[in-house]
C-alpha positions as CSV (number, residue, x, y, z in Angstrom):
1,E,84.6,133.8,107.5
2,K,81.1,133.7,106.3
3,W,80.8,129.9,106.3
4,H,82.4,129.8,109.8
5,R,79.8,132.2,111.3
6,H,77.0,130.4,109.5
7,F,78.1,127.0,110.8
8,S,78.6,128.3,114.4
9,A,75.0,129.7,114.4
10,R,73.5,126.4,113.3
11,H,75.8,124.4,115.6
12,F,74.0,125.8,118.6
13,C,70.5,125.6,117.4
14,V,70.3,122.4,115.4
15,T,69.5,119.1,117.2
16,M,72.6,117.0,116.7
17,Q,70.8,113.9,115.6
18,Y,69.8,115.6,112.4
19,M,73.3,116.8,111.6
20,Y,75.9,114.8,109.7
21,Y,79.6,115.6,109.3
22,I,81.1,114.4,106.1
23,V,84.9,114.4,105.8
24,G,87.0,113.4,102.8
25,L,90.5,112.3,103.5
26,G,93.3,113.6,101.3
27,N,96.4,115.7,101.0
28,P,96.6,119.4,100.2
29,G,98.6,120.7,97.2
30,E,98.6,120.4,93.5
31,E,101.0,117.5,93.5
32,Y,98.5,115.3,95.4
33,K,95.3,116.5,93.7
34,E,95.1,113.7,91.1
35,T,96.4,110.8,93.3
36,R,94.6,107.7,94.5
37,H,95.0,108.9,98.1
38,N,92.8,111.9,97.4
39,I,89.8,109.9,96.2
40,G,88.0,111.1,99.3
41,W,88.3,114.7,98.1
42,R,87.2,113.7,94.6
43,V,84.0,112.3,96.1
44,L,83.4,115.4,98.1
45,D,83.9,117.6,94.9
46,A,81.3,115.6,93.1
47,A,78.9,115.6,96.1
48,V,79.2,119.3,96.8
49,S,78.5,120.0,93.1
50,A,75.5,117.5,92.9
51,W,74.0,118.9,96.1
52,R,74.6,122.5,95.0
53,L,76.3,123.4,98.3
54,P,78.1,126.8,98.6
55,R,81.7,126.7,97.3
56,P,84.0,125.4,100.1
57,H,86.1,128.0,101.8
58,H,89.2,127.7,104.0
59,S,88.5,127.6,107.7
60,Q,91.6,128.2,109.9
61,R,89.5,127.1,112.9
62,F,88.8,123.7,111.5
63,G,92.2,123.2,109.7
64,G,90.6,122.6,106.3
65,T,88.2,123.7,103.6
66,A,84.6,123.5,104.5
67,T,81.0,124.1,103.5
68,D,77.5,123.1,104.7
69,G,73.9,123.0,103.6
70,V,70.8,120.8,103.3
71,V,71.0,117.4,101.5
72,V,67.7,115.7,100.9
73,G,66.2,117.4,103.9
74,A,69.2,116.6,106.2
75,E,71.6,119.3,107.4
76,V,75.3,118.4,106.7
77,A,78.7,120.0,107.1
78,V,81.5,119.0,104.8
79,L,85.3,119.2,105.4
80,Y,88.4,118.7,103.4
81,P,91.2,118.4,106.1
82,E,94.3,120.3,105.1
83,T,96.5,118.8,107.8
84,F,97.9,116.2,105.5
85,M,96.8,112.6,105.6
86,N,98.7,111.3,108.6
87,N,97.3,114.1,110.8
88,S,93.7,114.0,109.5
89,G,92.4,113.4,113.0
90,T,93.6,116.9,114.2
91,A,91.2,118.6,111.8
92,V,88.4,116.1,112.3
93,A,88.5,116.6,116.1
94,K,88.1,120.3,115.7
95,F,85.2,119.9,113.2
96,V,83.0,117.3,114.9
97,P,81.6,117.7,118.4
98,K,82.4,114.9,120.8
99,D,78.7,114.0,121.1
100,A,78.4,113.6,117.3
101,Y,81.1,111.0,116.5
102,D,78.4,108.5,115.5
103,H,77.2,111.0,112.9
104,L,80.7,111.4,111.3
105,I,81.1,110.0,107.8
106,V,84.7,109.6,106.6
107,V,85.2,109.0,102.9
108,H,88.6,107.5,101.9
109,D,90.5,105.4,99.5
110,E,90.7,101.7,100.1
111,V,93.4,99.4,98.7
112,D,91.5,96.3,99.8
113,L,88.7,97.1,97.3
114,A,88.9,97.2,93.5
115,R,88.3,100.3,91.5
116,G,84.7,100.7,90.5
117,T,83.5,99.4,93.9
118,F,82.9,100.9,97.3
119,S,81.6,99.8,100.7
120,I,80.1,101.3,103.8
121,A,81.3,100.3,107.3
122,L,80.6,101.4,110.9
123,G,83.6,101.1,113.3
124,G,86.5,98.7,112.9
125,G,90.2,99.2,112.5
126,A,92.2,101.3,110.1
127,A,93.4,98.4,107.9
128,G,96.7,100.2,107.4
129,H,95.2,103.5,106.3
130,N,97.2,106.2,108.1
131,G,94.4,108.8,107.7
132,V,91.8,106.6,109.2
133,A,94.2,105.6,112.0
134,S,94.8,109.3,112.8
135,V,91.1,109.9,113.1
136,I,90.7,106.8,115.4
137,D,93.6,107.8,117.6
138,T,92.6,111.5,117.9
139,L,88.9,110.9,118.5
140,G,89.7,108.0,120.8
141,T,87.1,105.8,119.2
142,P,86.7,103.8,115.9
143,E,82.9,104.2,116.1
144,F,82.3,106.4,113.1
145,I,81.0,105.7,109.6
146,R,83.4,105.0,106.7
147,V,82.7,105.1,103.0
148,R,85.6,103.1,101.5
149,V,86.2,103.7,97.8
150,G,88.3,101.0,96.0
151,V,91.5,102.1,94.2
152,S,93.2,98.8,93.5
153,P,93.2,96.9,90.2
154,L,91.0,93.8,89.8
155,H,92.5,90.4,89.4
156,Q,90.9,88.9,86.3
157,E,91.0,85.3,87.6
158,T,90.1,85.7,91.3
159,G,87.8,88.7,90.8
160,R,89.4,90.3,93.9
161,A,91.3,93.5,94.4
162,V,95.1,93.3,94.0
163,R,96.4,95.0,97.1
164,P,99.9,96.5,96.6
165,S,102.7,94.9,98.6
166,A,103.8,96.8,101.8
167,D,106.9,98.2,100.2
168,K,105.0,99.6,97.2
169,L,101.9,100.8,99.0
170,S,102.9,104.4,99.6
171,D,104.0,104.8,95.9
172,F,100.8,103.3,94.8
173,V,98.4,105.5,96.8
174,L,100.4,108.6,96.1
175,G,100.6,107.7,92.4
176,P,98.7,109.6,89.7
177,I,95.3,108.4,88.6
178,S,95.3,107.4,84.9
179,H,92.7,108.5,82.4
180,H,91.2,105.0,82.5
181,E,91.0,105.0,86.3
182,A,89.4,108.4,86.4
183,G,86.7,107.0,84.1
184,E,86.0,104.1,86.5
185,Y,85.7,106.5,89.4
186,E,83.3,108.7,87.4
187,I,81.0,105.7,86.7
188,I,80.5,104.8,90.4
189,M,80.4,108.4,91.7
190,P,76.6,108.8,91.4
191,K,76.2,105.6,93.4
192,V,78.6,106.8,96.1
193,I,76.7,110.1,96.3
194,E,73.4,108.1,96.6
195,A,74.9,106.1,99.4
196,L,75.9,109.2,101.3
197,E,72.3,110.6,100.8
198,T,70.9,107.3,102.2
199,I,73.2,107.4,105.2
200,V,72.1,111.0,106.2
201,T,68.4,110.4,105.5
202,K,67.8,106.7,106.5
203,G,70.8,105.8,108.6
204,V,74.0,103.7,108.2
205,T,72.3,100.4,108.7
206,V,69.9,100.9,105.9
207,A,72.7,102.2,103.7
208,M,74.9,99.1,104.4
209,N,72.0,96.8,103.6
210,E,71.4,98.6,100.3
211,F,74.9,99.2,99.0
212,N,77.2,96.6,100.5
């Protein structure tokens, strides 16, 4: 694989502190493409396009689709795991060297945040997200960066996200995104991309202060 060889060559010559690994969580297959659980992939699609990175290609070694390139002067590698959400950690562990977990950015859907909002976090628990839990369990550490993209409706009176009840959570996140929802995601997408750029150029602390 061209990308695979390209990545391997850089992996051994680039100082790790200048390299970030950006992973979007989601499920492979057309039936999942337009679901809320795949918002991480939607963000990566927009980012790869905005950054004019090479078209992602399947990598058997990493268990997903990947690309890489330079973003605002910072070298990044991007992965869409294809191991299904609950086994996301398997692909991430193959993709990110053990000494670079602090430079891992995981982009995922967040039911505790309303649509049209996002937040940046470093470390912490999985908050019920099976994909994040898989990454934590497989890597053996929660100390990586998360970009949490809200997918829940906003309560008009409280101004807070309406998290689905436990028995409806799976159906909700695996449910299709409506045309109206898609519009809300498109509005915040440039800001999410800007936040990613800030993380890889100025660090997560600066990004959290600026965007949270």
